[in-house]
A tleap script that builds the chain and sets N, CA, C and O, in Angstrom:
source leaprc.protein.ff14SB
mol = sequence {
  NMET LEU ILE LEU VAL PRO TRP LYS PRO VAL
  ALA ILE PHE VAL LEU VAL MET ALA ALA PHE
  ILE MET PHE GLY TYR PHE ALA SER ALA PHE
  MET ARG GLY GLN ASN PRO PHE ALA GLU ASP
  TRP LYS ASN ALA LYS GLN ILE MET ALA GLY
  GLN SER VAL THR HIE ALA THR PRO THR HIE
  LYS THR LYS ARG ALA ALA LEU HIE ALA ALA
  CGLN
}
set mol.1.N position { -19.083 -3.766 45.046 }
set mol.1.CA position { -19.856 -2.719 44.408 }
set mol.1.C position { -19.995 -3.046 42.922 }
set mol.1.O position { -19.013 -3.381 42.260 }
set mol.2.N position { -21.167 -2.953 42.423 }
set mol.2.CA position { -21.470 -3.260 41.034 }
set mol.2.C position { -21.447 -1.972 40.216 }
set mol.2.O position { -22.143 -1.008 40.535 }
set mol.3.N position { -20.637 -1.969 39.156 }
set mol.3.CA position { -20.538 -0.802 38.288 }
set mol.3.C position { -21.352 -1.096 37.031 }
set mol.3.O position { -21.053 -2.040 36.301 }
set mol.4.N position { -22.350 -0.311 36.788 }
set mol.4.CA position { -23.208 -0.506 35.626 }
set mol.4.C position { -22.725 0.405 34.492 }
set mol.4.O position { -22.497 1.599 34.686 }
set mol.5.N position { -22.578 -0.186 33.315 }
set mol.5.CA position { -22.113 0.554 32.147 }
set mol.5.C position { -23.212 0.533 31.097 }
set mol.5.O position { -23.691 -0.539 30.729 }
set mol.6.N position { -23.617 1.695 30.612 }
set mol.6.CA position { -24.597 1.703 29.520 }
set mol.6.C position { -23.903 1.303 28.209 }
set mol.6.O position { -23.137 2.088 27.651 }
set mol.7.N position { -24.167 0.100 27.723 }
set mol.7.CA position { -23.418 -0.445 26.586 }
set mol.7.C position { -23.826 0.151 25.250 }
set mol.7.O position { -23.016 0.163 24.322 }
set mol.8.N position { -25.049 0.645 25.115 }
set mol.8.CA position { -25.478 1.189 23.832 }
set mol.8.C position { -24.629 2.397 23.416 }
set mol.8.O position { -24.183 2.424 22.269 }
set mol.9.N position { -24.378 3.388 24.264 }
set mol.9.CA position { -23.509 4.501 23.855 }
set mol.9.C position { -22.057 4.065 23.600 }
set mol.9.O position { -21.384 4.630 22.739 }
set mol.10.N position { -21.587 3.084 24.333 }
set mol.10.CA position { -20.222 2.578 24.129 }
set mol.10.C position { -20.129 1.917 22.753 }
set mol.10.O position { -19.161 2.136 22.025 }
set mol.11.N position { -21.122 1.117 22.399 }
set mol.11.CA position { -21.116 0.456 21.098 }
set mol.11.C position { -21.212 1.477 19.965 }
set mol.11.O position { -20.524 1.343 18.953 }
set mol.12.N position { -22.045 2.479 20.124 }
set mol.12.CA position { -22.161 3.523 19.097 }
set mol.12.C position { -20.841 4.259 18.943 }
set mol.12.O position { -20.419 4.536 17.821 }
set mol.13.N position { -20.190 4.577 20.034 }
set mol.13.CA position { -18.899 5.269 19.982 }
set mol.13.C position { -17.854 4.426 19.248 }
set mol.13.O position { -17.113 4.948 18.416 }
set mol.14.N position { -17.791 3.128 19.552 }
set mol.14.CA position { -16.818 2.245 18.896 }
set mol.14.C position { -17.099 2.164 17.398 }
set mol.14.O position { -16.169 2.212 16.592 }
set mol.15.N position { -18.355 2.044 17.023 }
set mol.15.CA position { -18.707 1.982 15.602 }
set mol.15.C position { -18.374 3.282 14.871 }
set mol.15.O position { -17.914 3.241 13.730 }
set mol.16.N position { -18.593 4.412 15.495 }
set mol.16.CA position { -18.263 5.702 14.877 }
set mol.16.C position { -16.752 5.824 14.698 }
set mol.16.O position { -16.287 6.290 13.658 }
set mol.17.N position { -15.993 5.414 15.694 }
set mol.17.CA position { -14.530 5.473 15.572 }
set mol.17.C position { -14.037 4.538 14.462 }
set mol.17.O position { -13.132 4.901 13.712 }
set mol.18.N position { -14.614 3.353 14.351 }
set mol.18.CA position { -14.228 2.432 13.281 }
set mol.18.C position { -14.563 3.023 11.915 }
set mol.18.O position { -13.789 2.871 10.969 }
set mol.19.N position { -15.706 3.694 11.804 }
set mol.19.CA position { -16.083 4.337 10.545 }
set mol.19.C position { -15.103 5.452 10.197 }
set mol.19.O position { -14.744 5.607 9.029 }
set mol.20.N position { -14.665 6.226 11.176 }
set mol.20.CA position { -13.672 7.287 10.927 }
set mol.20.C position { -12.357 6.698 10.418 }
set mol.20.O position { -11.749 7.237 9.493 }
set mol.21.N position { -11.926 5.611 11.011 }
set mol.21.CA position { -10.669 4.983 10.594 }
set mol.21.C position { -10.787 4.462 9.169 }
set mol.21.O position { -9.887 4.678 8.358 }
set mol.22.N position { -11.884 3.779 8.852 }
set mol.22.CA position { -12.064 3.264 7.496 }
set mol.22.C position { -12.166 4.400 6.484 }
set mol.22.O position { -11.578 4.316 5.405 }
set mol.23.N position { -12.897 5.453 6.812 }
set mol.23.CA position { -13.024 6.589 5.903 }
set mol.23.C position { -11.664 7.236 5.672 }
set mol.23.O position { -11.343 7.609 4.544 }
set mol.24.N position { -10.868 7.372 6.713 }
set mol.24.CA position { -9.531 7.952 6.568 }
set mol.24.C position { -8.632 7.101 5.697 }
set mol.24.O position { -7.856 7.631 4.902 }
set mol.25.N position { -8.726 5.793 5.834 }
set mol.25.CA position { -7.911 4.891 5.006 }
set mol.25.C position { -8.300 5.009 3.539 }
set mol.25.O position { -7.436 5.138 2.672 }
set mol.26.N position { -9.602 4.966 3.261 }
set mol.26.CA position { -10.055 5.062 1.874 }
set mol.26.C position { -9.729 6.424 1.280 }
set mol.26.O position { -9.306 6.511 0.127 }
set mol.27.N position { -9.919 7.480 2.047 }
set mol.27.CA position { -9.640 8.821 1.538 }
set mol.27.C position { -8.151 8.987 1.234 }
set mol.27.O position { -7.796 9.567 0.208 }
set mol.28.N position { -7.281 8.493 2.102 }
set mol.28.CA position { -5.843 8.642 1.846 }
set mol.28.C position { -5.409 7.793 0.656 }
set mol.28.O position { -4.528 8.200 -0.101 }
set mol.29.N position { -6.018 6.611 0.478 }
set mol.29.CA position { -5.680 5.780 -0.675 }
set mol.29.C position { -6.117 6.452 -1.971 }
set mol.29.O position { -5.371 6.444 -2.950 }
set mol.30.N position { -7.305 7.029 -1.992 }
set mol.30.CA position { -7.764 7.712 -3.195 }
set mol.30.C position { -6.926 8.952 -3.486 }
set mol.30.O position { -6.673 9.263 -4.649 }
set mol.31.N position { -6.493 9.663 -2.447 }
set mol.31.CA position { -5.664 10.853 -2.662 }
set mol.31.C position { -4.304 10.482 -3.230 }
set mol.31.O position { -3.719 11.265 -3.978 }
set mol.32.N position { -3.786 9.299 -2.889 }
set mol.32.CA position { -2.512 8.825 -3.442 }
set mol.32.C position { -2.681 8.183 -4.813 }
set mol.32.O position { -1.695 7.811 -5.449 }
set mol.33.N position { -3.921 8.051 -5.271 }
set mol.33.CA position { -4.178 7.462 -6.581 }
set mol.33.C position { -4.146 5.949 -6.576 }
set mol.33.O position { -3.930 5.336 -7.621 }
set mol.34.N position { -4.355 5.336 -5.428 }
set mol.34.CA position { -4.350 3.882 -5.331 }
set mol.34.C position { -5.773 3.378 -5.148 }
set mol.34.O position { -6.655 4.114 -4.706 }
set mol.35.N position { -5.979 2.130 -5.488 }
set mol.35.CA position { -7.271 1.493 -5.287 }
set mol.35.C position { -7.233 0.776 -3.938 }
set mol.35.O position { -6.478 -0.183 -3.780 }
set mol.36.N position { -8.028 1.218 -2.962 }
set mol.36.CA position { -7.977 0.577 -1.642 }
set mol.36.C position { -8.575 -0.824 -1.633 }
set mol.36.O position { -8.381 -1.572 -0.675 }
set mol.37.N position { -9.303 -1.189 -2.691 }
set mol.37.CA position { -9.937 -2.499 -2.737 }
set mol.37.C position { -9.098 -3.523 -3.480 }
set mol.37.O position { -9.431 -4.707 -3.467 }
set mol.38.N position { -8.015 -3.102 -4.130 }
set mol.38.CA position { -7.165 -4.028 -4.882 }
set mol.38.C position { -6.360 -4.884 -3.909 }
set mol.38.O position { -5.847 -4.397 -2.901 }
set mol.39.N position { -6.266 -6.159 -4.233 }
set mol.39.CA position { -5.503 -7.079 -3.392 }
set mol.39.C position { -4.157 -7.334 -4.034 }
set mol.39.O position { -4.051 -7.414 -5.258 }
set mol.40.N position { -3.145 -7.459 -3.225 }
set mol.40.CA position { -1.802 -7.718 -3.713 }
set mol.40.C position { -1.605 -9.230 -3.749 }
set mol.40.O position { -1.059 -9.811 -2.811 }
set mol.41.N position { -2.051 -9.867 -4.833 }
set mol.41.CA position { -2.033 -11.324 -4.907 }
set mol.41.C position { -0.634 -11.891 -4.951 }
set mol.41.O position { -0.402 -12.991 -4.449 }
set mol.42.N position { 0.315 -11.162 -5.545 }
set mol.42.CA position { 1.686 -11.674 -5.643 }
set mol.42.C position { 2.276 -11.885 -4.250 }
set mol.42.O position { 2.805 -12.957 -3.955 }
set mol.43.N position { 2.187 -10.877 -3.402 }
set mol.43.CA position { 2.737 -11.008 -2.058 }
set mol.43.C position { 1.903 -11.951 -1.202 }
set mol.43.O position { 2.448 -12.643 -0.342 }
set mol.44.N position { 0.601 -11.991 -1.418 }
set mol.44.CA position { -0.253 -12.871 -0.619 }
set mol.44.C position { 0.100 -14.333 -0.885 }
set mol.44.O position { 0.155 -15.136 0.046 }
set mol.45.N position { 0.338 -14.679 -2.143 }
set mol.45.CA position { 0.693 -16.066 -2.464 }
set mol.45.C position { 2.058 -16.433 -1.886 }
set mol.45.O position { 2.262 -17.567 -1.453 }
set mol.46.N position { 2.998 -15.480 -1.876 }
set mol.46.CA position { 4.318 -15.769 -1.324 }
set mol.46.C position { 4.255 -15.936 0.190 }
set mol.46.O position { 4.960 -16.770 0.757 }
set mol.47.N position { 3.419 -15.151 0.834 }
set mol.47.CA position { 3.284 -15.269 2.284 }
set mol.47.C position { 2.639 -16.607 2.637 }
set mol.47.O position { 3.054 -17.262 3.593 }
set mol.48.N position { 1.635 -17.014 1.879 }
set mol.48.CA position { 0.976 -18.295 2.141 }
set mol.48.C position { 1.933 -19.460 1.908 }
set mol.48.O position { 1.815 -20.496 2.563 }
set mol.49.N position { 2.885 -19.301 0.976 }
set mol.49.CA position { 3.841 -20.364 0.700 }
set mol.49.C position { 4.982 -20.375 1.714 }
set mol.49.O position { 5.821 -21.275 1.692 }
set mol.50.N position { 5.021 -19.393 2.592 }
set mol.50.CA position { 6.058 -19.337 3.611 }
set mol.50.C position { 7.336 -18.684 3.150 }
set mol.50.O position { 8.370 -18.820 3.804 }
set mol.51.N position { 7.287 -17.974 2.033 }
set mol.51.CA position { 8.470 -17.303 1.534 }
set mol.51.C position { 8.507 -15.876 2.065 }
set mol.51.O position { 7.475 -15.280 2.374 }
set mol.52.N position { 9.690 -15.360 2.160 }
set mol.52.CA position { 9.841 -13.966 2.542 }
set mol.52.C position { 9.464 -13.101 1.357 }
set mol.52.O position { 9.884 -13.374 0.232 }
set mol.53.N position { 8.684 -12.069 1.591 }
set mol.53.CA position { 8.226 -11.214 0.510 }
set mol.53.C position { 9.387 -10.444 -0.101 }
set mol.53.O position { 9.402 -10.216 -1.311 }
set mol.54.N position { 10.351 -10.043 0.702 }
set mol.54.CA position { 11.448 -9.236 0.183 }
set mol.54.C position { 12.435 -10.063 -0.616 }
set mol.54.O position { 13.118 -9.517 -1.482 }
set mol.55.N position { 12.535 -11.360 -0.358 }
set mol.55.CA position { 13.507 -12.194 -1.051 }
set mol.55.C position { 12.847 -13.233 -1.961 }
set mol.55.O position { 13.489 -14.215 -2.334 }
set mol.56.N position { 11.602 -13.038 -2.316 }
set mol.56.CA position { 10.889 -14.045 -3.083 }
set mol.56.C position { 11.321 -14.072 -4.544 }
set mol.56.O position { 11.344 -15.139 -5.158 }
set mol.57.N position { 11.662 -12.925 -5.108 }
set mol.57.CA position { 12.037 -12.875 -6.512 }
set mol.57.C position { 13.506 -12.510 -6.623 }
set mol.57.O position { 13.998 -11.686 -5.853 }
set mol.58.N position { 14.212 -13.109 -7.569 }
set mol.58.CA position { 15.629 -12.747 -7.724 }
set mol.58.C position { 15.763 -11.328 -8.260 }
set mol.58.O position { 14.904 -10.840 -8.995 }
set mol.59.N position { 16.839 -10.689 -7.884 }
set mol.59.CA position { 17.064 -9.321 -8.336 }
set mol.59.C position { 17.735 -9.338 -9.696 }
set mol.59.O position { 18.500 -10.250 -10.010 }
set mol.60.N position { 17.450 -8.340 -10.490 }
set mol.60.CA position { 18.028 -8.222 -11.820 }
set mol.60.C position { 19.387 -7.528 -11.708 }
set mol.60.O position { 19.496 -6.452 -11.120 }
set mol.61.N position { 20.407 -8.144 -12.270 }
set mol.61.CA position { 21.735 -7.553 -12.231 }
set mol.61.C position { 22.141 -7.137 -13.638 }
set mol.61.O position { 21.919 -7.869 -14.603 }
set mol.62.N position { 22.723 -5.983 -13.740 }
set mol.62.CA position { 23.190 -5.515 -15.041 }
set mol.62.C position { 24.545 -6.159 -15.362 }
set mol.62.O position { 25.178 -6.770 -14.501 }
set mol.63.N position { 24.961 -6.011 -16.587 }
set mol.63.CA position { 26.242 -6.581 -16.991 }
set mol.63.C position { 27.399 -5.946 -16.216 }
set mol.63.O position { 28.365 -6.621 -15.860 }
set mol.64.N position { 27.287 -4.638 -15.960 }
set mol.64.CA position { 28.335 -3.956 -15.223 }
set mol.64.C position { 28.429 -4.505 -13.790 }
set mol.64.O position { 29.527 -4.707 -13.272 }
set mol.65.N position { 27.284 -4.744 -13.161 }
set mol.65.CA position { 27.284 -5.280 -11.811 }
set mol.65.C position { 27.843 -6.709 -11.797 }
set mol.65.O position { 28.546 -7.091 -10.862 }
set mol.66.N position { 27.530 -7.498 -12.837 }
set mol.66.CA position { 28.050 -8.857 -12.905 }
set mol.66.C position { 29.560 -8.851 -13.096 }
set mol.66.O position { 30.263 -9.663 -12.494 }
set mol.67.N position { 30.067 -7.943 -13.931 }
set mol.67.CA position { 31.516 -7.854 -14.129 }
set mol.67.C position { 32.222 -7.380 -12.863 }
set mol.67.O position { 33.313 -7.845 -12.534 }
set mol.68.N position { 31.588 -6.455 -12.165 }
set mol.68.CA position { 32.173 -5.939 -10.923 }
set mol.68.C position { 32.203 -7.027 -9.844 }
set mol.68.O position { 33.163 -7.111 -9.077 }
set mol.69.N position { 31.180 -7.842 -9.783 }
set mol.69.CA position { 31.122 -8.913 -8.796 }
set mol.69.C position { 32.122 -10.017 -9.108 }
set mol.69.O position { 32.624 -10.679 -8.201 }
set mol.70.N position { 32.412 -10.217 -10.400 }
set mol.70.CA position { 33.343 -11.275 -10.812 }
set mol.70.C position { 34.801 -10.910 -10.499 }
set mol.70.O position { 35.649 -11.795 -10.384 }
set mol.71.N position { 35.084 -9.647 -10.365 }
set mol.71.CA position { 36.478 -9.216 -10.135 }
set mol.71.C position { 36.914 -9.436 -8.730 }
set mol.71.O position { 38.053 -9.127 -8.381 }
savepdb mol mol.pdb
quit
């Protein structure tokens, strides 16, 4: 049995859903005060280099933390 699907309404539905998702992303970014078009170049370069984003930069230690670690 051959099942015929009208593809034009399916394509329109998919495009409308994609537009809703994009609009929601942009609206939530603007409400948080962020630029949705800004790229995070620092993390992108670390990912391309194969480094872990969380461990790419050394952490800053205060003098008190250094003295505590030395004991």
